[in-house]
C-alpha positions as CSV (number, residue, x, y, z in Angstrom):
1,X,24.4,-3.2,-4.5
2,X,24.3,-5.4,-7.6
3,X,23.0,-3.5,-10.7
4,X,21.8,-6.6,-12.4
5,X,19.9,-9.2,-10.4
6,X,16.8,-11.4,-10.4
7,X,14.6,-11.2,-7.3
8,X,12.0,-13.8,-6.4
9,X,9.2,-12.6,-4.1
10,X,7.0,-15.0,-2.3
11,X,3.7,-14.5,-0.4
12,X,3.5,-17.8,1.6
13,X,0.2,-19.5,2.2
14,X,-1.3,-22.9,2.9
15,X,-4.2,-22.4,0.5
16,X,-2.5,-20.3,-2.2
17,X,1.1,-19.3,-2.4
18,X,1.8,-16.3,-4.6
19,X,5.1,-15.5,-6.3
20,X,6.6,-12.9,-8.6
21,X,10.0,-12.5,-10.2
22,X,11.6,-9.3,-11.4
23,X,14.8,-8.5,-13.2
24,X,16.7,-5.5,-12.0
25,X,18.8,-3.8,-14.6
26,X,20.5,-0.8,-13.0
27,X,17.7,1.3,-11.5
28,X,14.9,-0.2,-13.6
29,X,12.9,-3.4,-13.0
30,X,11.0,-5.6,-15.4
31,X,8.5,-8.3,-14.7
32,X,9.7,-11.8,-15.5
33,X,6.7,-13.7,-14.3
34,X,4.1,-14.1,-11.5
35,X,1.7,-16.7,-10.5
36,X,0.3,-18.9,-7.7
37,X,0.6,-22.4,-6.4
38,X,-2.8,-23.7,-5.5
39,X,-2.8,-25.9,-2.5
40,X,-6.5,-26.1,-1.6
41,X,-7.1,-29.5,-3.2
42,X,-4.5,-31.1,-0.9
43,X,-6.1,-32.1,2.4
44,X,-2.9,-33.2,4.2
45,X,-0.7,-30.3,5.5
46,X,2.5,-32.3,4.9
47,X,1.5,-32.7,1.2
48,X,1.0,-28.9,1.0
49,X,4.4,-28.3,2.4
50,X,6.0,-30.8,0.0
51,X,4.3,-29.0,-2.9
52,X,5.5,-25.6,-1.7
53,X,9.0,-26.9,-1.5
54,X,9.0,-28.6,-4.9
55,X,7.3,-25.7,-6.7
56,X,9.7,-23.2,-5.1
57,X,12.7,-25.3,-6.2
58,X,11.3,-25.5,-9.8
59,X,10.8,-21.7,-9.9
60,X,14.4,-21.2,-8.7
61,X,15.8,-23.8,-11.2
62,X,13.9,-22.2,-14.1
63,X,14.6,-18.5,-13.3
64,X,17.9,-18.6,-11.3
65,X,17.1,-15.7,-8.9
66,X,20.0,-14.1,-7.1
67,X,17.9,-13.3,-4.0
68,X,14.5,-14.1,-2.5
69,X,12.2,-11.9,-0.5
70,X,9.4,-13.4,1.5
71,X,6.5,-12.0,3.4
72,X,7.0,-12.5,7.1
73,X,4.4,-13.9,9.5
74,X,2.1,-11.4,11.1
75,X,0.4,-11.9,14.4
76,X,-3.1,-13.4,14.3
77,X,-5.6,-14.7,16.7
78,X,-5.6,-18.3,15.5
79,X,-2.5,-20.0,16.7
80,X,-3.0,-23.1,14.5
81,X,-3.2,-21.0,11.4
82,X,-0.1,-19.1,12.3
83,X,1.8,-22.3,12.9
84,X,0.8,-23.6,9.5
85,X,1.7,-20.4,7.8
86,X,5.0,-20.4,9.5
87,X,5.7,-23.8,8.3
88,X,4.8,-22.8,4.7
89,X,7.2,-19.8,5.0
90,X,9.9,-22.0,6.4
91,X,9.6,-24.6,3.6
92,X,9.9,-21.8,1.0
93,X,13.0,-20.5,2.8
94,X,14.5,-24.0,3.0
95,X,14.0,-24.3,-0.8
96,X,15.9,-21.1,-1.4
97,X,18.7,-22.1,1.1
98,X,19.0,-25.5,-0.6
99,X,20.0,-23.6,-3.8
100,X,22.3,-21.1,-1.9
101,X,19.9,-18.2,-2.4
102,X,19.9,-15.6,0.3
103,X,16.5,-14.4,1.6
104,X,15.1,-11.4,3.4
105,X,11.8,-11.3,5.3
106,X,9.5,-8.3,5.1
107,X,6.4,-7.5,7.2
108,X,3.2,-7.1,5.2
109,X,2.9,-3.4,6.2
110,X,6.4,-2.7,5.0
111,X,5.7,-4.3,1.6
112,X,2.5,-2.3,1.2
113,X,4.2,0.9,2.2
114,X,7.1,0.3,-0.2
115,X,4.7,-0.3,-3.1
116,X,1.9,2.1,-2.4
117,X,3.2,4.6,0.3
118,X,0.5,3.3,2.7
119,X,1.2,0.4,5.0
120,X,-2.6,-0.2,5.4
121,X,-3.3,-0.4,1.6
122,X,-5.6,-3.1,0.4
123,X,-4.6,-6.0,-1.8
124,X,-6.4,-4.3,-4.7
125,X,-4.5,-1.1,-4.1
126,X,-1.2,-2.9,-4.2
127,X,-2.1,-4.7,-7.4
128,X,-3.2,-1.4,-9.0
129,X,0.0,0.3,-8.1
130,X,2.0,-2.6,-9.5
131,X,0.3,-2.0,-12.8
132,X,1.9,1.4,-12.8
133,X,5.3,0.5,-11.4
134,X,6.1,-2.5,-13.5
135,X,3.7,-2.3,-16.3
136,X,1.5,-5.2,-15.3
137,X,-0.9,-5.7,-18.1
138,X,-3.8,-7.1,-16.1
139,X,-4.5,-7.9,-12.5
140,X,-4.5,-11.7,-12.0
141,X,-7.4,-13.6,-10.6
142,X,-5.6,-14.4,-7.4
143,X,-4.1,-11.3,-5.7
144,X,-1.6,-13.6,-3.9
145,X,0.4,-13.4,-7.2
146,X,0.6,-9.6,-7.0
147,X,1.4,-9.9,-3.3
148,X,4.4,-12.1,-4.2
149,X,5.4,-9.6,-6.9
150,X,5.0,-6.7,-4.4
151,X,7.4,-8.5,-2.0
152,X,10.0,-8.6,-4.8
153,X,9.5,-5.0,-5.6
154,X,9.7,-4.1,-1.9
155,X,13.1,-5.8,-1.8
156,X,14.3,-3.8,-4.8
157,X,13.3,-0.6,-3.2
158,X,14.8,-1.5,0.2
159,X,18.2,-2.2,-1.4
160,X,18.3,1.1,-3.3
161,X,20.2,3.7,-1.3
162,X,18.3,6.9,-0.6
163,X,14.8,5.5,-0.6
164,X,12.9,7.5,2.0
165,X,10.2,5.8,4.0
166,X,7.5,8.5,4.1
167,X,3.8,8.4,4.8
168,X,1.3,9.9,2.4
169,X,-2.2,11.0,3.0
170,X,-3.4,10.2,-0.6
171,X,-2.5,8.5,-3.8
172,X,-2.1,12.0,-5.4
173,X,0.6,13.0,-2.9
174,X,2.4,9.7,-3.3
175,X,2.4,10.0,-7.1
176,X,3.4,13.6,-6.9
177,X,6.5,12.7,-4.9
178,X,7.3,9.5,-6.9
179,X,6.6,10.3,-10.6
180,X,9.4,7.8,-11.6
181,X,7.4,4.9,-10.0
182,X,4.4,5.5,-12.3
183,X,4.4,4.5,-16.0
């Protein structure tokens, strides 16, 4: 495991794509940046995919991440929405691969569990926990940004040996078992 690396986390979307970058230094992580790419003003799906690709490339060229973590598709009832989301995910992956950056996919429940200890946590709970874990000063307007950041943090935890995947019945129990993940 590399002791010094930059991880790009992406929450793909066709309306809003969230991203977050962290810098791992040994066993510590620090926030580099987080944000969103707004796609709602583009009516053409091809233009949205193009913007996702170009913006992902520009983030990669600016921050030079060593690895990318991306939220995987989850099963939904609307097949058309799933296809569009899969394309958005694929375009972000293609951007990483075009710069020789390896990627790992994580299911939404795995990301939530890694960050909060609860695979069914809400977006708000994930954002609140990130404030503690990484010292996020304020929760952004679009929680897609914290979802992207959570994906990067999940990747950091997955690559650390000895991280146990355990379920918790409450925040108190999780924090009691993980005092080093709370600032």
